[in-house]
C-alpha positions, 0 to 999 in steps of 0.5 A, a space after each residue: 500500500 502507499 506509505 503515510 508520507 506518500 498518503 500526507 501529499 496525496 490527499 488533504 483531510 479537513 473537516 468542514 462544518 461537521 463532515 469529512 472533505 477528501 480532496 487531493 492536494 494538487 490541483 490537477 484533474 482530480 480538482 476537477 472531479 464531481 464531489 460525492 456527498 454520502 449522507 450518514 448518521 455520526 452517531 449511530 451504526 449504519 450497517 447500509 453506510 458502511 456497505 455503501 462505501 464499500 461499494 464506493 471504493 472502485 470508483 474513488 478515482 472519479 470524484 472527491 468525497 465528503 460525508 455529511 452528518 445527518 445527525 449533526 445539530 447544524 444538520 437538522 434540515 438534512 435530518 428531516 429529509 433522510 433520517 429514514 432514507 440513509 445512506 443517500 448520495 449526492 453528486 454536485 449537490 443534486 439527489 442520486 439515489 438512496 439505501 443501496 448503491 445501483 452501481 451502472 446508475 453510479 458509473 453513468 451518473 459519475 462520466 456525465 457528471 465528469 463529462 461537464 
C-alpha cells in the first residue's frame, strides 16, 4: 500500500461544518472531479452506510468524497429529509440515490458529471 508520507502528499483531510472532506493537494485533473456526498449518521451505526462506503471504493478515482452527518445539530434540515433513508448520495449537490448503491447508475452519473 502507500506510505504515510505518500498519503500526506496525496490527500488533504479537513473537517468543515462537521463533515469529512477528502481532497487532493494537487490542483490537477482530480480537482475538476464531481463531489460525491454521502449522507450518513455520526452517532448511530448504519450497516447500509458501511456497505455503501465499500461499494464506492472501486470508483473513488472518479470523484471527491464528502460525508455529511445528518445527526449533527446544525444539519437538522438534512435529518428531517433523510433520517429514514440513509445512506443518500448526492453528486455536486444533486440527489442521485438512496439506501443501496446502484453501481451502473453511479458509474453513468459520475461519467456524466465528469464530462461537464
